[in-house]
N, C-alpha and C positions, 0 to 999 in steps of 0.2 A: 554562463557568462558572469564574470565578477568585475569589479572596478579596481584598478591598480592603485596601490598605496600612494604613488606619486601624484594621483589625481585628487586626493581628498581636499587639499588646500585650494586648488584651482576651482573645483566644483563648489566649495563653500563660498568663495568670492563671487562666483557667477550667480549663485542663488541670492546672495546679498545685493548684488548690483541689480538684478531683476526686481527684487522686492522694493528697493529704494526708487527705481525708475517708475514702477507702476504706482507706488504710493504718491510720488510727486505729481504724476499725471492725474491721478484720481483727486488729489487735493486742489490743484490749481486749475484744472480743466475738467470739472465734473460733467459738463454738458457736451464735451467733444467725444461723442460716442464712436465716430469713425476712427479718430486718432487712437483712442484707447484700444480698439480691436486690432489696429495695425500693430501697436506696441505689444499686445498680448501674443499675437502670432509670431512677431520677431523674437520675443522673449522665449517662446516655446522652442523655436528653431535653434536659438543660441544655446539653450540648455541641452538639447539633444546632441548638438555638435560637440560640445564640451564633454558630455557623458560618453559618447561613442569613441572619442579620441582616447580616453583613458581606460577603455575596456581591456580586459586581460582574460582571454579565453583559456579554458583549461584544456591542455593537450596531452595526448598519449604519444610519447616520442620514441620512435624506434632508433636505437643507437647502433653504430657500427664504426669501429676504429678506423676502417679503411676509407670511410666516407666523410665528407665535409658538409655539414648542414648549413642552410641559409641562416644567418644571424638575425634577419629582420624581414618583416613584410614589406613589399614594394615591387619595384620594377628594375630589372637588370639594365644598367645604362653604360657600363664599361666592361669589356673583356679584352685585355691587351697584355702584352709582355712589357715589363718596365723594370727599373732598378729601384729597389727599396733602400732609401738612404739613411733612415733614422737608426735602425737597429740591425737588421739582417745584412744590409750593405751588399746585396747580390741580386742577380736577376730573379724575377718572380713573375707569376701570372696574376694580374690584378683583376678582381671582379668587384664592381661597385653596384650597390642596391640603393636606389633612390626611394625615400619614404615620403609619401604625400601626407597632408594633414588628415586624410580619411583612413589611413592605414593604422593597424595596431602598432604601437611604438615600443613594445617590449623588445629588448635585445637579448639574444641567446647565444651561448657558447657554440661555435661551429664544430669543435672537437673536444674530447675529454683529455685531461692531462694536468700538468703543473704550469702555473703562471710563471714564466721565466722573466718577464719584463712588463712593467706598467709605467706609463707616464701621462700626466695631464698637461696639455699645452694650451695656454690662453692664446687667443688670436683674433682674427677678423671674423666677419659674418657675411662673407660672399655667398651668393646663391649656391645651393648645393651642387648644381651641375657645372659650376665654373671649374676649369682645369686646375686652378691653383688652390681650390678649396681643401684638397687633401693635405696640403703642406702649409697653408697659411691661416686656415680657419681655426676657431676653438675646437679642440679635439682631444681624444684619448687614444693612446696606442697600447695594445695588449698583445703579448706573444704567449701562446700556449704550446708546450711540447708534449707530444703523446708518449706512450710507453716505449715506442720504437725510436724515440728521439727526433721525430719529424716535427718541425715547428711551423705553425701557422700564425701569421700576424694579421690583426684586424683593427680597424679604427672606427670609433664613433666620431662623426663630423657634424658640427653645428652648421646651420644654414642661415638664411636671411631672417626667418621667423623663429627657428629653434635657437634659443639663447640659454638653454640650460641642459647640460649633459649630466646624467647621474650614473654612477657605477658602483658595483658591489664587490669588486675583486681587488686583490693586491698581490704583489710579488710573493711567491711561495705557496699560494693557495692551490689546493688540489680541487679541480672542478670537473663537473660531469657534462657530457655532451647534451645540448639542449637546455641546460640550466640557465636561468636568467643571470646575466652579468651586468645589465644596466637598462637605462631608459633615456630616450631623447624626446624632449617636449616640442610639439608643433612642427613636425616635419624636418627631414634632413637626409643624411645618407650614411651608409656603412661600407667601408672598403675592406676587402679580404685579399691577402697576398699569399698565394699558394706556390709550392715548389714547382719548378719546371718539370714537365713530365706528368703532371696531374691530368687526369681525364675529365674535361669539363662536361658537365651534364646539362647546362642551361644555354640559352641563346640570348643575344641582345634583344631587348624589348620584352622579354618574357616576364610575366607576373609571377612572383615567388612568395612563399610563405615561410616565416621564421620558424625554425624547429621542425619543419615538415618537408620543404623542398631540398633535394640533394643538389648542392652546387657542383661537387666534383668528387672524384675518387683519387685518393693519394697514390703516388707511385710506390712500387714495392721497395725501391731503394732510392735514396737521395744522395746525389753526388756531394762530396765534402769539398768545400771551397778551399783552394790551395792557400797555404800561409804566405804572407808577404815576405819577400826576400830582401835582405839588407846588403848594401854594397860595403866597400871597405870603410867608408866614412860613417856608416850606421844609418844611412838614409834608406827609406823604403823604395823599392822598385816601382815606378809609376805604372808599369804595365799591369800590376796586380790590383791596383786600386779600383774601387767601383766607379763606373762612369755610366752616363745615360746610354740606352740602347734604343734602336728603332722599334716602334710598336709593330709587331709582326702577326699578332693573333687578333683577328677581328671578331670571330664568333666560333662557337663550338662546331 
C-alpha cells in the first residue's frame, strides 16, 4: 500500500493542524488531562482517516478489449438507458458508481484506446446521488475509442464534499486499460456510458472495485447513428435529433 501523490499536501496540512492543536492544549491547559487525551484520540483518528483516504493500492490488472473495467471503487447506484447529450448525442446505457469517503479514490480507464474528447466543466456541488449532478455539478467528460472504433464516455463528478477533480489525460492521448486517469478528493461519483447491446455484468447496489470489477462486455458490433437529413431549406430533420428516452434498464 502506498500513498497517492494527490494526498501529500492534505496529509501535511493535517499533521500541521494536529501539531498546533495539541501544542495549544498543552500550553494553555496543562492540567486538563482528560481533555488532552480526548484530543489525542481524535487527532489519531483524523490522521488515520486522511491517510486511508489517499491510499493507492498496487494492482495487477487483467486487460481485455471486449470488457469494460470499473473506473472507481464504490457502489453501483444507477443502471439505466438514457440519452448522452454532451458529446455522443445518442442512446446509451449509463452505469454510475458512488464513491464514499472510505473508498479508494483513484480513477482508472475503463478501456484502452485513444482519448477522442476531453472537457472540464465547472459547476454546482449537489450531492453525488442527485439526479442532476451528472449534468450540473463540477465534472470532467472523457471519451475513449478502442481499436475497433467503439467509444465509451465516462465522467468524474464532484459532490457536496468533493470539490477538487484531478485528471491526467488530454485529447489525443493513447491510454491503457486500468491506467490511472484521475483522482477525486473526498467522495463523489463516476458515470460510464456504454453502447446499447453491452452485456452488463453488475447489479444495482453491488460493491465494485476500480480496475478489478468488470462492469460490462462490449457488443461485437455497434450500430452507426444515421446522419441527420436536411430539407430543402437546409434545416435538420427533427426526427433524427437526440431526445430523452424512458429509462428501461433497471438492473443486469
